[in-house]
C-alpha positions as CSV (number, residue, x, y, z in Angstrom):
1,M,81.0,64.5,98.4
2,S,84.0,65.7,97.0
3,E,86.1,64.5,94.0
4,N,90.0,65.1,93.2
5,I,90.5,66.6,89.8
6,D,93.1,68.3,87.5
7,I,93.0,71.7,85.8
8,K,95.2,72.3,83.0
9,T,95.5,76.2,82.7
10,R,95.4,77.9,79.7
11,N,97.0,81.1,80.8
12,G,100.7,80.4,79.0
13,Y,102.5,78.9,82.0
14,G,101.5,75.2,80.9
15,T,100.6,74.2,84.6
16,T,98.1,71.8,85.5
17,L,96.5,72.6,89.1
18,S,95.7,69.7,91.8
19,A,92.2,70.3,92.8
20,V,89.2,69.1,94.9
21,I,85.7,69.8,93.9
22,N,83.4,69.8,96.5
23,F,79.4,69.0,95.9
24,P,76.5,70.2,98.2
25,P,74.2,67.8,99.5
26,E,71.8,65.9,97.4
27,F,73.7,66.8,94.5
28,D,72.0,66.6,91.1
29,A,74.3,66.8,88.3
30,S,71.1,67.6,85.9
31,K,70.8,70.7,87.5
32,A,73.1,74.0,87.6
33,Y,74.5,75.2,90.9
34,P,76.4,78.4,92.2
35,V,80.2,77.9,92.4
36,I,82.9,79.3,94.5
37,V,86.6,79.0,93.8
38,V,88.7,79.1,97.0
39,S,92.2,80.1,97.0
40,H,95.0,79.2,99.8
41,P,97.4,81.4,101.9
42,G,100.8,82.2,100.5
43,G,102.6,78.8,101.4
44,G,99.5,76.8,101.9
45,V,98.1,73.8,100.2
46,K,93.9,72.9,99.6
47,E,94.0,70.6,102.3
48,Q,94.5,73.1,104.9
49,T,92.2,76.3,105.5
50,A,91.2,76.8,102.0
51,G,89.9,72.8,102.2
52,L,88.1,73.7,105.1
53,Y,86.2,76.8,103.9
54,A,85.3,74.8,100.8
55,G,84.2,72.0,102.4
56,K,81.6,74.3,104.9
57,L,80.4,76.2,101.9
58,A,79.7,73.1,100.0
59,E,77.3,71.9,102.6
60,A,75.4,75.2,102.4
61,G,74.6,74.4,99.1
62,F,77.8,75.3,96.5
63,V,79.6,73.6,94.5
64,T,83.1,74.7,95.5
65,V,86.8,74.1,94.2
66,A,89.9,74.2,96.4
67,Y,93.2,74.0,94.6
68,D,97.0,74.1,94.7
69,A,98.6,77.0,93.1
70,S,101.1,76.7,90.1
71,F,104.5,75.7,91.3
72,Q,103.0,74.6,94.6
73,G,101.5,71.7,96.6
74,A,100.8,68.8,94.0
75,S,100.2,71.2,91.1
76,T,102.8,71.0,88.4
77,G,105.2,73.8,87.4
78,E,108.8,74.6,88.1
79,P,110.7,75.9,90.1
80,R,108.9,74.7,93.0
81,Q,107.5,77.0,95.3
82,L,107.5,80.1,93.2
83,E,105.2,82.7,94.5
84,N,104.6,84.9,91.6
85,P,101.6,87.0,92.2
86,H,100.5,87.4,88.8
87,I,100.4,83.9,88.2
88,R,98.6,83.4,91.5
89,T,96.3,85.7,90.2
90,E,96.0,84.1,86.9
91,D,95.4,80.5,88.8
92,V,91.9,82.0,90.0
93,S,90.7,82.6,86.2
94,A,92.1,79.2,85.4
95,V,89.8,77.7,87.7
96,V,87.1,79.4,86.7
97,D,87.7,78.7,82.9
98,Y,87.3,74.8,83.9
99,L,84.3,75.6,85.6
100,T,82.7,76.9,82.9
101,T,83.0,73.7,80.9
102,L,80.8,71.7,83.4
103,D,77.2,71.4,82.7
104,Y,76.3,71.6,86.4
105,V,77.9,74.8,86.8
106,D,75.6,77.9,86.7
107,N,78.1,80.5,84.6
108,E,76.2,83.6,86.1
109,R,76.9,82.4,89.3
110,I,80.6,82.0,90.0
111,G,82.0,83.7,93.0
112,A,85.5,83.4,94.6
113,M,86.8,83.9,98.2
114,G,90.5,83.4,99.4
115,I,92.2,83.5,102.8
116,C,95.4,85.5,103.7
117,A,97.2,86.0,100.3
118,G,94.9,84.2,98.4
119,A,92.1,86.4,99.2
120,G,94.4,89.2,97.7
121,Y,94.9,87.1,94.6
122,T,91.3,86.7,94.5
123,A,90.4,90.5,94.7
124,N,92.9,90.7,91.8
125,A,91.3,88.2,89.7
126,A,87.8,90.0,90.1
127,I,89.2,93.2,89.3
128,N,90.0,91.4,85.7
129,D,87.6,89.1,85.4
130,P,83.8,90.0,85.4
131,R,83.0,86.2,85.2
132,I,83.5,86.6,88.8
133,K,80.3,87.7,90.4
134,A,80.9,88.2,94.1
135,V,84.0,88.1,96.3
136,G,84.3,87.0,99.8
137,T,87.7,87.5,101.9
138,V,88.9,86.2,104.9
139,S,92.1,87.8,106.9
140,M,93.0,89.3,103.5
141,V,96.7,90.3,102.6
142,N,97.9,92.3,99.7
143,I,101.0,90.4,99.9
144,G,102.6,93.6,97.9
145,Q,101.6,95.5,100.3
146,M,102.9,93.3,103.0
147,F,106.3,92.8,101.9
148,R,106.5,96.5,101.1
149,N,105.1,98.0,104.2
150,G,105.3,95.3,106.8
151,W,102.7,93.4,108.8
152,M,101.7,96.6,110.6
153,N,101.7,99.0,107.9
154,D,104.9,100.7,109.3
155,V,107.6,100.5,106.8
156,K,107.6,103.3,103.6
157,D,107.5,101.7,100.0
158,A,111.1,103.0,99.2
159,D,112.6,101.4,102.3
160,A,111.7,98.0,100.9
161,A,114.2,98.5,98.0
162,P,116.5,96.1,99.8
163,V,114.1,93.3,99.7
164,L,113.6,94.0,96.1
165,K,117.3,93.8,95.7
166,M,117.3,90.5,97.7
167,G,114.7,89.0,95.2
168,A,116.7,90.3,91.9
169,D,120.0,88.7,93.3
170,A,118.1,85.4,94.0
171,R,117.4,85.4,90.1
172,T,121.3,85.6,89.7
173,T,122.1,83.0,92.0
174,D,119.0,80.9,91.0
175,A,120.8,80.8,87.4
176,A,124.0,79.9,88.8
177,G,121.7,76.4,90.2
178,K,121.6,77.5,93.6
179,D,118.1,77.2,95.9
180,N,117.2,80.2,97.3
181,P,114.3,79.9,100.4
182,F,112.6,82.5,101.9
183,P,109.9,82.1,104.8
184,L,106.4,83.0,104.2
185,A,105.9,82.4,107.8
186,P,108.3,81.8,110.5
187,M,110.4,78.4,110.2
188,R,111.0,78.5,113.5
189,E,109.2,79.5,116.8
190,E,111.7,81.7,118.0
191,D,111.8,83.6,114.9
192,A,108.2,84.9,115.5
193,P,108.0,88.8,116.5
194,N,104.9,88.3,118.2
195,E,101.7,85.9,119.1
196,E,99.7,86.3,116.3
197,L,103.0,85.3,113.7
198,R,103.8,82.6,116.5
199,Q,100.7,80.8,115.2
200,A,101.8,81.2,111.8
201,W,104.7,79.0,112.6
202,E,102.6,76.7,115.0
203,Y,99.9,76.2,111.7
204,Y,102.4,75.4,109.3
205,H,105.0,73.4,111.3
206,T,103.2,71.5,114.0
207,P,100.4,69.1,114.0
208,R,98.2,72.0,114.3
209,C,98.0,72.1,110.5
210,E,101.0,70.7,108.8
211,H,101.0,69.1,105.5
212,P,104.0,67.8,103.7
213,N,103.0,70.0,100.5
214,A,103.5,72.9,102.5
215,P,107.0,73.7,103.4
216,G,106.4,77.4,104.7
217,F,109.0,78.9,102.3
218,M,108.8,80.3,98.7
219,T,111.6,80.9,96.3
220,A,113.4,84.3,97.0
221,R,113.4,85.3,93.6
222,S,109.6,85.6,94.0
223,L,110.2,88.9,95.8
224,S,111.5,90.6,92.6
225,Q,107.4,90.1,91.2
226,I,106.1,90.8,94.8
227,I,107.3,93.9,95.5
228,A,105.9,96.1,92.9
229,Y,102.4,93.9,93.0
230,D,99.4,95.6,94.1
231,A,96.6,93.2,94.4
232,F,94.0,95.7,94.4
233,F,95.4,98.1,91.4
234,K,92.7,99.9,89.7
235,A,90.2,98.4,92.1
236,E,88.8,102.0,92.2
237,A,87.7,101.6,88.5
238,F,87.3,97.8,88.1
239,F,86.1,96.3,91.5
240,T,82.4,96.1,90.9
241,Q,81.5,93.2,92.2
242,P,79.8,92.7,95.6
243,L,82.0,92.3,98.3
244,L,82.5,90.5,101.9
245,A,85.8,91.4,103.8
246,I,86.5,89.6,107.1
247,A,88.7,90.5,109.6
248,G,89.8,89.6,113.0
249,S,89.7,92.6,115.3
250,E,93.2,91.8,116.7
251,A,94.6,90.9,113.2
252,G,97.6,92.9,112.3
253,S,96.7,92.1,108.7
254,K,93.4,94.2,108.9
255,W,94.3,97.3,107.3
256,M,94.5,95.3,104.0
257,S,90.8,94.5,104.1
258,D,90.2,98.0,105.2
259,D,92.3,99.5,102.2
260,L,90.2,97.1,99.9
261,V,86.7,98.2,100.9
262,A,87.6,101.6,100.7
263,R,89.3,101.3,97.3
264,A,86.8,99.1,95.6
265,A,84.2,100.7,93.1
266,S,81.8,98.4,94.1
267,T,78.7,100.0,95.9
268,D,77.9,96.8,97.8
269,K,80.9,96.4,100.0
270,T,80.9,95.1,104.1
271,L,83.9,94.8,106.4
272,Y,82.8,92.0,108.7
273,V,84.8,92.2,112.1
274,V,85.5,89.1,114.3
275,E,85.9,90.6,117.8
276,G,88.7,89.3,119.5
277,A,90.4,87.0,116.5
278,N,93.9,87.7,115.1
279,H,94.6,86.7,111.5
280,M,95.7,83.1,112.2
281,E,92.4,82.0,113.9
282,L,90.0,82.6,111.2
283,Y,92.3,80.0,109.6
284,D,91.2,77.1,111.6
285,G,89.7,78.2,114.9
286,E,86.4,76.5,115.3
287,K,84.7,79.4,116.7
288,E,86.1,81.8,114.3
289,V,85.7,79.6,111.3
290,A,82.1,79.1,112.3
291,E,81.5,82.8,112.7
292,A,83.0,83.6,109.5
293,V,81.0,80.7,107.5
294,S,78.0,82.3,109.1
295,Q,78.6,85.6,107.1
296,L,80.2,84.2,103.7
297,A,77.2,81.5,103.4
298,P,74.2,84.2,103.1
299,F,76.6,86.4,101.5
300,F,76.8,84.2,98.5
301,T,73.6,82.8,98.5
302,D,72.1,86.3,98.1
303,K,74.9,87.8,95.6
304,L,74.9,84.6,93.4
């Protein structure tokens, strides 16, 4: 059972999040349940992988919420497709704010998970918000690291300066009334540099999982916030919650999961590797998602 809801944020940006709340089998509103907030990848929407994981975790006994980020999907906010990492981090806590108002939510058993950039934002939210009691991540991307250092971590920070300038220049042309889209995944199959990122094109731009609310790009001005952003900032001090990071053995992005597991202050942290899986297969691959959920469900059951 699920229900479409709107969540008015109280973080000063004035946006309202479009969300789906999922209920476990035999849900009883007179009881208090553990809940999991599920955040989508950069460029994604709740109807894609976030909704898939949220639905499966609800079947495992949790109340779950998948939502569209501010400025994206069916949520409100201008400019459209803004990918400001600070706001996306705040969105996670805005959903937690809402959940604390529900009688059937146990405020001491609120967990959060995300996929790709949504996992990085979830980690950042957990650093800032100790109301989040446990964190799960799938194919995690620290969006700042990715845009600074490249998909394979082969670019030095300083060499990302031209991309930072691109974001700043886009702010100038935005002010003049022009649009500046910037791809978050390859917009054409021939633009993909490898099979893993070819699957990203396929996921967002073919019937595999395309959705009209997920165009696959962001505003280029977003780069001016992204380049210097670190989703794991001060994890060494403040990321104390239990952590389960799930990554594919063949994922170019795996190094970012490795990094958070190394940096987090938590004494209860695990990296689980799905052998043979790449980054994208953990979005919607039947076998890969089933393996990830087989770890996430008992993790959240134990920690919440």
